[in-house]
Backbone and ligand atoms as CSV (ligand in chain L), in Angstrom:
chain,resi,resn,atom,element,x,y,z
A,1,UNK,N,N,13.466,7.572,-7.133
A,1,UNK,CA,C,12.643,8.177,-6.082
A,1,UNK,C,C,13.475,8.404,-4.823
A,2,UNK,N,N,14.542,9.236,-4.903
A,2,UNK,CA,C,15.454,9.354,-3.763
A,2,UNK,C,C,14.825,10.152,-2.621
A,3,UNK,N,N,15.106,9.744,-1.394
A,3,UNK,CA,C,14.713,10.465,-0.189
A,3,UNK,C,C,13.225,10.843,-0.211
A,4,UNK,N,N,12.415,9.880,-0.476
A,4,UNK,CA,C,10.982,10.110,-0.553
A,4,UNK,C,C,10.371,10.067,0.841
A,5,UNK,N,N,9.646,11.122,1.188
A,5,UNK,CA,C,9.087,11.228,2.539
A,5,UNK,C,C,7.563,11.127,2.515
A,6,UNK,N,N,7.035,10.667,3.639
A,6,UNK,CA,C,5.589,10.602,3.766
A,6,UNK,C,C,5.187,10.466,5.211
A,7,UNK,N,N,3.904,10.310,5.416
A,7,UNK,CA,C,3.410,10.142,6.778
A,7,UNK,C,C,1.893,10.143,6.809
A,8,UNK,N,N,1.366,9.964,8.013
A,8,UNK,CA,C,-0.090,9.937,8.191
A,8,UNK,C,C,-0.643,11.354,8.167
A,9,UNK,N,N,-1.938,11.456,8.250
A,9,UNK,CA,C,-2.589,12.767,8.162
A,9,UNK,C,C,-2.166,13.702,9.287
A,10,UNK,N,N,-2.075,13.194,10.516
A,10,UNK,CA,C,-1.800,14.085,11.658
A,10,UNK,C,C,-0.312,14.312,11.884
A,11,UNK,N,N,0.540,13.499,11.264
A,11,UNK,CA,C,1.983,13.690,11.404
A,11,UNK,C,C,2.616,12.900,12.537
A,12,UNK,N,N,1.823,12.120,13.279
A,12,UNK,CA,C,2.388,11.304,14.369
A,12,UNK,C,C,3.298,10.205,13.821
A,13,UNK,N,N,3.000,9.750,12.623
A,13,UNK,CA,C,3.822,8.724,11.964
A,13,UNK,C,C,4.452,9.354,10.728
A,14,UNK,N,N,5.780,9.267,10.653
A,14,UNK,CA,C,6.516,9.796,9.508
A,14,UNK,C,C,7.444,8.711,8.995
A,15,UNK,N,N,7.727,8.751,7.692
A,15,UNK,CA,C,8.661,7.758,7.155
A,15,UNK,C,C,9.474,8.344,6.011
A,16,UNK,N,N,10.559,7.658,5.717
A,16,UNK,CA,C,11.398,7.970,4.558
A,16,UNK,C,C,11.607,6.667,3.803
A,17,UNK,N,N,11.495,6.733,2.479
A,17,UNK,CA,C,11.838,5.593,1.619
A,17,UNK,C,C,13.210,5.884,1.037
A,18,UNK,N,N,14.150,5.018,1.330
A,18,UNK,CA,C,15.530,5.280,0.912
A,18,UNK,C,C,15.880,4.691,-0.448
A,19,UNK,N,N,15.057,3.773,-0.937
A,19,UNK,CA,C,15.351,3.170,-2.237
A,19,UNK,C,C,14.136,3.210,-3.140
A,20,UNK,N,N,14.328,2.755,-4.335
A,20,UNK,CA,C,13.230,2.662,-5.287
A,20,UNK,C,C,12.279,1.534,-4.875
A,21,UNK,N,N,10.965,1.699,-5.130
A,21,UNK,CA,C,10.057,0.571,-4.893
A,21,UNK,C,C,10.426,-0.599,-5.800
A,22,UNK,N,N,10.279,-1.814,-5.275
A,22,UNK,CA,C,10.556,-3.017,-6.054
A,22,UNK,C,C,9.419,-3.292,-7.035
A,23,UNK,N,N,8.236,-2.819,-6.708
A,23,UNK,CA,C,7.061,-3.012,-7.559
A,23,UNK,C,C,5.987,-2.030,-7.105
A,24,UNK,N,N,5.014,-1.828,-7.988
A,24,UNK,CA,C,3.888,-0.942,-7.662
A,24,UNK,C,C,2.608,-1.634,-8.094
A,25,UNK,N,N,1.596,-1.622,-7.244
A,25,UNK,CA,C,0.360,-2.326,-7.582
A,25,UNK,C,C,-0.875,-1.636,-7.011
A,26,UNK,N,N,-1.887,-1.581,-7.857
A,26,UNK,CA,C,-3.225,-1.178,-7.422
A,26,UNK,C,C,-3.915,-2.443,-6.910
A,27,UNK,N,N,-4.552,-2.364,-5.755
A,27,UNK,CA,C,-5.307,-3.513,-5.249
A,27,UNK,C,C,-6.772,-3.122,-5.055
A,28,UNK,N,N,-7.640,-3.906,-5.726
A,28,UNK,CA,C,-9.081,-3.638,-5.666
A,28,UNK,C,C,-9.792,-4.562,-4.677
A,29,UNK,N,N,-9.064,-5.258,-3.828
A,29,UNK,CA,C,-9.726,-6.240,-2.959
A,29,UNK,C,C,-10.643,-5.542,-1.958
A,30,UNK,N,N,-11.609,-6.287,-1.473
A,30,UNK,CA,C,-12.606,-5.671,-0.582
A,30,UNK,C,C,-11.969,-5.181,0.718
A,31,UNK,N,N,-10.885,-5.842,1.154
A,31,UNK,CA,C,-10.246,-5.402,2.392
A,31,UNK,C,C,-9.557,-4.048,2.207
A,32,UNK,N,N,-8.908,-3.867,1.050
A,32,UNK,CA,C,-8.289,-2.562,0.770
A,32,UNK,C,C,-9.357,-1.491,0.597
A,33,UNK,N,N,-10.490,-1.870,0.008
A,33,UNK,CA,C,-11.593,-0.907,-0.114
A,33,UNK,C,C,-12.071,-0.480,1.266
A,34,UNK,N,N,-12.305,-1.464,2.122
A,34,UNK,CA,C,-12.791,-1.162,3.480
A,34,UNK,C,C,-11.786,-0.309,4.234
A,35,UNK,N,N,-10.514,-0.745,4.209
A,35,UNK,CA,C,-9.545,-0.052,5.042
A,35,UNK,C,C,-9.301,1.367,4.564
A,36,UNK,N,N,-9.300,1.555,3.234
A,36,UNK,CA,C,-9.004,2.884,2.712
A,36,UNK,C,C,-10.242,3.776,2.725
A,37,UNK,N,N,-11.429,3.154,2.794
A,37,UNK,CA,C,-12.652,3.938,2.650
A,37,UNK,C,C,-12.817,4.441,1.237
A,38,UNK,N,N,-12.060,3.845,0.317
A,38,UNK,CA,C,-12.104,4.256,-1.079
A,38,UNK,C,C,-12.237,3.013,-1.950
A,39,UNK,N,N,-11.962,3.114,-3.239
A,39,UNK,CA,C,-12.266,2.030,-4.161
A,39,UNK,C,C,-11.101,1.077,-4.392
A,40,UNK,N,N,-9.900,1.506,-4.074
A,40,UNK,CA,C,-8.723,0.647,-4.243
A,40,UNK,C,C,-7.582,1.253,-3.448
A,41,UNK,N,N,-6.509,0.490,-3.289
A,41,UNK,CA,C,-5.296,1.048,-2.687
A,41,UNK,C,C,-4.185,1.006,-3.729
A,42,UNK,N,N,-3.235,1.906,-3.593
A,42,UNK,CA,C,-2.050,1.904,-4.448
A,42,UNK,C,C,-0.857,1.658,-3.543
A,43,UNK,N,N,-0.220,0.504,-3.743
A,43,UNK,CA,C,0.833,0.054,-2.843
A,43,UNK,C,C,2.203,0.078,-3.506
A,44,UNK,N,N,3.177,0.587,-2.769
A,44,UNK,CA,C,4.573,0.555,-3.195
A,44,UNK,C,C,5.254,-0.556,-2.418
A,45,UNK,N,N,5.803,-1.524,-3.144
A,45,UNK,CA,C,6.512,-2.636,-2.507
A,45,UNK,C,C,7.937,-2.182,-2.246
A,46,UNK,N,N,8.252,-1.962,-0.982
A,46,UNK,CA,C,9.529,-1.371,-0.600
A,46,UNK,C,C,10.281,-2.366,0.281
A,47,UNK,N,N,11.571,-2.480,0.052
A,47,UNK,CA,C,12.392,-3.320,0.938
A,47,UNK,C,C,12.296,-2.772,2.351
A,48,UNK,N,N,12.111,-3.683,3.311
A,48,UNK,CA,C,12.005,-3.278,4.716
A,48,UNK,C,C,13.222,-2.443,5.125
A,49,UNK,N,N,14.391,-2.811,4.556
A,49,UNK,CA,C,15.626,-2.099,4.900
A,49,UNK,C,C,15.669,-0.698,4.288
A,50,UNK,N,N,14.795,-0.434,3.309
A,50,UNK,CA,C,14.726,0.899,2.694
A,50,UNK,C,C,13.668,1.778,3.358
A,51,UNK,N,N,12.957,1.203,4.339
A,51,UNK,CA,C,11.850,1.914,4.977
A,51,UNK,C,C,12.242,2.318,6.391
A,52,UNK,N,N,12.204,3.622,6.635
A,52,UNK,CA,C,12.603,4.172,7.937
A,52,UNK,C,C,11.421,4.916,8.518
A,53,UNK,N,N,10.960,4.498,9.697
A,53,UNK,CA,C,9.756,5.112,10.277
A,53,UNK,C,C,10.055,5.785,11.602
A,54,UNK,N,N,9.398,6.927,11.805
A,54,UNK,CA,C,9.396,7.580,13.116
A,54,UNK,C,C,7.967,7.624,13.606
A,55,UNK,N,N,7.765,7.367,14.885
A,55,UNK,CA,C,6.420,7.314,15.453
A,55,UNK,C,C,5.887,5.898,15.329
A,56,UNK,N,N,4.908,5.593,16.149
A,56,UNK,CA,C,4.385,4.230,16.219
A,56,UNK,C,C,3.106,4.090,15.413
A,57,UNK,N,N,3.003,2.963,14.713
A,57,UNK,CA,C,1.718,2.610,14.111
A,57,UNK,C,C,1.045,1.569,15.006
A,58,UNK,N,N,-0.251,1.446,14.878
A,58,UNK,CA,C,-0.961,0.300,15.421
A,58,UNK,C,C,-1.176,-0.665,14.264
A,59,UNK,N,N,-1.377,-1.958,14.576
A,59,UNK,CA,C,-1.526,-2.945,13.508
A,59,UNK,C,C,-2.792,-3.757,13.705
A,60,UNK,N,N,-3.496,-3.941,12.625
A,60,UNK,CA,C,-4.666,-4.814,12.606
A,60,UNK,C,C,-4.276,-6.089,11.865
A,61,UNK,N,N,-4.443,-7.237,12.522
A,61,UNK,CA,C,-4.108,-8.504,11.863
A,61,UNK,C,C,-5.272,-8.918,10.977
A,62,UNK,N,N,-4.991,-8.967,9.695
A,62,UNK,CA,C,-6.013,-9.263,8.697
A,62,UNK,C,C,-5.705,-10.629,8.088
A,63,UNK,N,N,-6.687,-11.230,7.441
A,63,UNK,CA,C,-6.476,-12.477,6.713
A,63,UNK,C,C,-7.155,-12.366,5.358
A,64,UNK,N,N,-6.378,-12.555,4.305
A,64,UNK,CA,C,-6.925,-12.489,2.946
A,64,UNK,C,C,-7.420,-13.848,2.492
A,65,UNK,N,N,-7.620,-13.984,1.186
A,65,UNK,CA,C,-8.113,-15.234,0.585
A,65,UNK,C,C,-7.206,-16.416,0.891
A,66,UNK,N,N,-5.908,-16.155,0.966
A,66,UNK,CA,C,-4.931,-17.224,1.173
A,66,UNK,C,C,-5.027,-17.798,2.580
A,67,UNK,N,N,-5.641,-17.060,3.490
A,67,UNK,CA,C,-5.680,-17.486,4.882
A,67,UNK,C,C,-4.442,-17.081,5.656
A,68,UNK,N,N,-3.434,-16.567,4.911
A,68,UNK,CA,C,-2.201,-16.121,5.556
A,68,UNK,C,C,-2.429,-14.742,6.175
A,69,UNK,N,N,-1.842,-14.515,7.346
A,69,UNK,CA,C,-2.062,-13.214,7.977
A,69,UNK,C,C,-1.314,-12.080,7.277
A,70,UNK,N,N,-1.899,-10.908,7.359
A,70,UNK,CA,C,-1.184,-9.694,6.989
A,70,UNK,C,C,-1.475,-8.685,8.089
A,71,UNK,N,N,-0.604,-7.724,8.222
A,71,UNK,CA,C,-0.745,-6.738,9.285
A,71,UNK,C,C,-0.884,-5.367,8.655
A,72,UNK,N,N,-2.031,-4.783,8.874
A,72,UNK,CA,C,-2.319,-3.466,8.313
A,72,UNK,C,C,-1.997,-2.416,9.373
A,73,UNK,N,N,-0.946,-1.677,9.111
A,73,UNK,CA,C,-0.470,-0.680,10.070
A,73,UNK,C,C,-1.098,0.674,9.784
A,74,UNK,N,N,-1.586,1.295,10.834
A,74,UNK,CA,C,-2.253,2.592,10.684
A,74,UNK,C,C,-1.883,3.480,11.858
A,75,UNK,N,N,-2.124,4.765,11.701
A,75,UNK,CA,C,-1.867,5.702,12.797
A,75,UNK,C,C,-2.976,5.562,13.835
A,76,UNK,N,N,-2.596,5.345,15.084
A,76,UNK,CA,C,-3.565,5.185,16.160
A,76,UNK,C,C,-4.263,6.483,16.531
A,77,UNK,N,N,-3.745,7.589,16.037
A,77,UNK,CA,C,-4.340,8.882,16.375
A,77,UNK,C,C,-5.322,9.334,15.288
A,78,UNK,N,N,-4.866,9.359,14.026
A,78,UNK,CA,C,-5.731,9.880,12.950
A,78,UNK,C,C,-6.303,8.773,12.079
A,79,UNK,N,N,-5.825,7.530,12.219
A,79,UNK,CA,C,-6.415,6.404,11.488
A,79,UNK,C,C,-5.921,6.198,10.075
A,80,UNK,N,N,-4.985,7.020,9.604
A,80,UNK,CA,C,-4.494,6.830,8.225
A,80,UNK,C,C,-3.846,5.462,8.068
A,81,UNK,N,N,-4.210,4.700,7.030
A,81,UNK,CA,C,-3.456,3.477,6.732
A,81,UNK,C,C,-2.100,3.863,6.162
A,82,UNK,N,N,-1.025,3.279,6.692
A,82,UNK,CA,C,0.326,3.688,6.273
A,82,UNK,C,C,1.025,2.578,5.497
A,83,UNK,N,N,0.946,1.348,5.990
A,83,UNK,CA,C,1.617,0.255,5.295
A,83,UNK,C,C,1.002,-1.072,5.712
A,84,UNK,N,N,1.299,-2.097,4.911
A,84,UNK,CA,C,0.870,-3.459,5.223
A,84,UNK,C,C,2.084,-4.365,5.149
A,85,UNK,N,N,2.168,-5.291,6.105
A,85,UNK,CA,C,3.174,-6.359,6.038
A,85,UNK,C,C,2.428,-7.656,5.754
A,86,UNK,N,N,2.909,-8.375,4.746
A,86,UNK,CA,C,2.242,-9.589,4.295
A,86,UNK,C,C,3.171,-10.761,4.584
A,87,UNK,N,N,2.637,-11.822,5.225
A,87,UNK,CA,C,3.519,-12.917,5.642
A,87,UNK,C,C,4.154,-13.621,4.451
A,88,UNK,N,N,3.477,-13.596,3.283
A,88,UNK,CA,C,4.046,-14.261,2.108
A,88,UNK,C,C,5.076,-13.390,1.388
A,89,UNK,N,N,5.288,-12.171,1.850
A,89,UNK,CA,C,6.281,-11.279,1.235
A,89,UNK,C,C,7.283,-10.811,2.290
A,90,UNK,N,N,8.088,-11.744,2.807
A,90,UNK,CA,C,9.030,-11.364,3.864
A,90,UNK,C,C,10.067,-10.378,3.343
A,91,UNK,N,N,10.434,-9.438,4.178
A,91,UNK,CA,C,11.460,-8.464,3.798
A,91,UNK,C,C,10.925,-7.277,3.031
A,92,UNK,N,N,9.608,-7.284,2.767
A,92,UNK,CA,C,8.999,-6.158,2.053
A,92,UNK,C,C,7.923,-5.512,2.919
A,93,UNK,N,N,7.734,-4.219,2.730
A,93,UNK,CA,C,6.569,-3.538,3.281
A,93,UNK,C,C,5.813,-2.915,2.111
A,94,UNK,N,N,4.489,-2.914,2.221
A,94,UNK,CA,C,3.643,-2.344,1.177
A,94,UNK,C,C,3.160,-0.985,1.684
A,95,UNK,N,N,3.798,0.054,1.167
A,95,UNK,CA,C,3.509,1.406,1.635
A,95,UNK,C,C,2.343,1.965,0.832
A,96,UNK,N,N,1.385,2.562,1.535
A,96,UNK,CA,C,0.227,3.166,0.873
A,96,UNK,C,C,0.664,4.467,0.211
A,97,UNK,N,N,0.654,4.485,-1.122
A,97,UNK,CA,C,1.216,5.617,-1.865
A,97,UNK,C,C,0.520,6.934,-1.529
A,98,UNK,N,N,-0.734,6.856,-1.123
A,98,UNK,CA,C,-1.476,8.081,-0.792
A,98,UNK,C,C,-0.940,8.815,0.418
A,99,UNK,N,N,-0.036,8.173,1.179
A,99,UNK,CA,C,0.542,8.838,2.356
A,99,UNK,C,C,1.833,9.588,2.028
A,100,UNK,N,N,2.285,9.531,0.766
A,100,UNK,CA,C,3.475,10.296,0.383
A,100,UNK,C,C,3.183,11.798,0.470
A,101,UNK,N,N,4.201,12.560,0.799
A,101,UNK,CA,C,4.034,14.015,0.881
A,101,UNK,C,C,3.833,14.626,-0.502
A,102,UNK,N,N,4.469,14.045,-1.501
A,102,UNK,CA,C,4.376,14.560,-2.860
A,102,UNK,C,C,4.204,13.400,-3.831
A,103,UNK,N,N,3.367,13.591,-4.836
A,103,UNK,CA,C,3.149,12.551,-5.846
A,103,UNK,C,C,4.059,12.760,-7.062
A,104,UNK,N,N,4.916,13.773,-6.996
A,104,UNK,CA,C,5.787,14.060,-8.116
A,104,UNK,C,C,6.742,12.893,-8.339
A,105,UNK,N,N,6.807,12.418,-9.556
A,105,UNK,CA,C,7.715,11.321,-9.888
A,105,UNK,C,C,7.244,9.964,-9.410
A,106,UNK,N,N,6.019,9.912,-8.895
A,106,UNK,CA,C,5.498,8.625,-8.424
A,106,UNK,C,C,5.384,7.664,-9.601
A,107,UNK,N,N,5.973,6.452,-9.492
A,107,UNK,CA,C,5.862,5.511,-10.607
A,107,UNK,C,C,4.406,5.071,-10.808
A,108,UNK,N,N,4.070,4.790,-12.053
A,108,UNK,CA,C,2.716,4.321,-12.374
A,108,UNK,C,C,2.548,2.880,-11.903
A,109,UNK,N,N,1.304,2.448,-11.716
A,109,UNK,CA,C,1.099,1.051,-11.301
A,109,UNK,C,C,1.507,0.073,-12.390
A,110,UNK,N,N,2.266,-0.973,-12.003
A,110,UNK,CA,C,2.677,-2.024,-12.947
A,110,UNK,C,C,1.612,-3.098,-13.051
A,111,UNK,N,N,0.890,-3.295,-11.957
A,111,UNK,CA,C,-0.140,-4.339,-11.944
A,111,UNK,C,C,-1.395,-3.807,-11.259
A,112,UNK,N,N,-2.507,-4.447,-11.611
A,112,UNK,CA,C,-3.753,-4.265,-10.876
A,112,UNK,C,C,-4.180,-5.650,-10.436
A,113,UNK,N,N,-4.465,-5.798,-9.163
A,113,UNK,CA,C,-4.893,-7.114,-8.680
A,113,UNK,C,C,-6.310,-7.036,-8.106
A,114,UNK,N,N,-6.937,-8.199,-8.061
A,114,UNK,CA,C,-8.350,-8.317,-7.640
A,114,UNK,C,C,-9.267,-7.441,-8.499
A,115,UNK,N,N,-8.988,-7.453,-9.819
A,115,UNK,CA,C,-9.833,-6.651,-10.714
A,115,UNK,C,C,-11.274,-7.185,-10.752
A,116,UNK,N,N,-11.475,-8.451,-10.356
A,116,UNK,CA,C,-12.841,-8.993,-10.237
A,116,UNK,C,C,-13.694,-8.181,-9.270
A,117,UNK,N,N,-13.035,-7.542,-8.315
A,117,UNK,CA,C,-13.770,-6.788,-7.291
A,117,UNK,C,C,-13.781,-5.296,-7.601
A,118,UNK,N,N,-13.149,-4.914,-8.712
A,118,UNK,CA,C,-13.059,-3.485,-9.041
A,118,UNK,C,C,-14.434,-2.961,-9.431
A,119,UNK,N,N,-14.680,-1.717,-9.121
A,119,UNK,CA,C,-15.934,-1.093,-9.523
A,119,UNK,C,C,-15.987,-1.056,-11.052
A,120,UNK,N,N,-17.156,-1.396,-11.615
A,120,UNK,CA,C,-17.240,-1.686,-13.047
A,120,UNK,C,C,-16.981,-0.484,-13.948
A,121,UNK,N,N,-17.268,0.715,-13.463
A,121,UNK,CA,C,-17.080,1.886,-14.330
A,121,UNK,C,C,-15.658,2.431,-14.300
A,122,UNK,N,N,-14.795,1.795,-13.540
A,122,UNK,CA,C,-13.409,2.261,-13.462
A,122,UNK,C,C,-12.616,1.699,-14.639
A,123,UNK,N,N,-11.978,2.577,-15.415
A,123,UNK,CA,C,-11.180,2.147,-16.571
A,123,UNK,C,C,-9.891,1.478,-16.088
A,124,UNK,N,N,-9.387,0.483,-16.835
A,124,UNK,CA,C,-8.077,-0.090,-16.497
A,124,UNK,C,C,-6.992,0.992,-16.551
A,125,UNK,N,N,-5.982,0.856,-15.718
A,125,UNK,CA,C,-4.854,1.789,-15.750
A,125,UNK,C,C,-3.961,1.411,-16.932
A,126,UNK,N,N,-3.599,2.412,-17.737
A,126,UNK,CA,C,-2.784,2.160,-18.923
A,126,UNK,C,C,-1.457,1.534,-18.522
A,127,UNK,N,N,-1.105,0.463,-19.210
A,127,UNK,CA,C,0.206,-0.157,-18.999
A,127,UNK,C,C,0.265,-1.122,-17.835
A,128,UNK,N,N,-0.812,-1.265,-17.084
A,128,UNK,CA,C,-0.784,-2.170,-15.926
A,128,UNK,C,C,-1.310,-3.553,-16.314
A,129,UNK,N,N,-0.618,-4.571,-15.858
A,129,UNK,CA,C,-1.071,-5.958,-16.062
A,129,UNK,C,C,-2.176,-6.255,-15.053
A,130,UNK,N,N,-3.269,-6.818,-15.537
A,130,UNK,CA,C,-4.431,-7.027,-14.662
A,130,UNK,C,C,-4.540,-8.499,-14.253
A,131,UNK,N,N,-4.821,-8.702,-12.987
A,131,UNK,CA,C,-5.069,-10.052,-12.463
A,131,UNK,C,C,-6.458,-10.061,-11.833
A,132,UNK,N,N,-7.257,-11.058,-12.213
A,132,UNK,CA,C,-8.626,-11.151,-11.696
A,132,UNK,C,C,-8.610,-11.241,-10.172
A,133,UNK,N,N,-7.683,-12.049,-9.669
A,133,UNK,CA,C,-7.517,-12.155,-8.207
A,133,UNK,C,C,-6.079,-11.771,-7.901
A,134,UNK,N,N,-5.370,-12.657,-7.216
A,134,UNK,CA,C,-3.983,-12.390,-6.880
A,134,UNK,C,C,-3.089,-13.026,-7.965
A,135,UNK,N,N,-1.906,-12.459,-8.284
A,135,UNK,CA,C,-1.069,-13.079,-9.317
A,135,UNK,C,C,-0.595,-14.484,-8.940
L,1,ZN,ZN,ZN,-1.768,10.315,12.447
């Protein structure tokens, strides 16, 4: 996935991913549902050093089941969720795949997490390992 570009809806926040994602995961947790306004999020686990951003995001400090903080970064102008930083995953950023400019060559999800909270009529993603909660 060389020189992969993306950004928020209005273009105030832009980024480039310089390396391959370390992992890919669908998250069905209620917080991802709320923040995305949709049924799940698709996150690319990218090394912080591979993530280059232009423009400022705002951050909402969230707390998941673990009680550990995570920071959900979004565009302060258009509200697009762009990435999440999780305290238990230092050195990684979780980029919201829906903000990529192009989905061509996008890797498929390797895992699905919080499937307990997934909407019941949604079929499992082929080839993805499912976790009822967090792995
Ligand atoms: Zn924006």
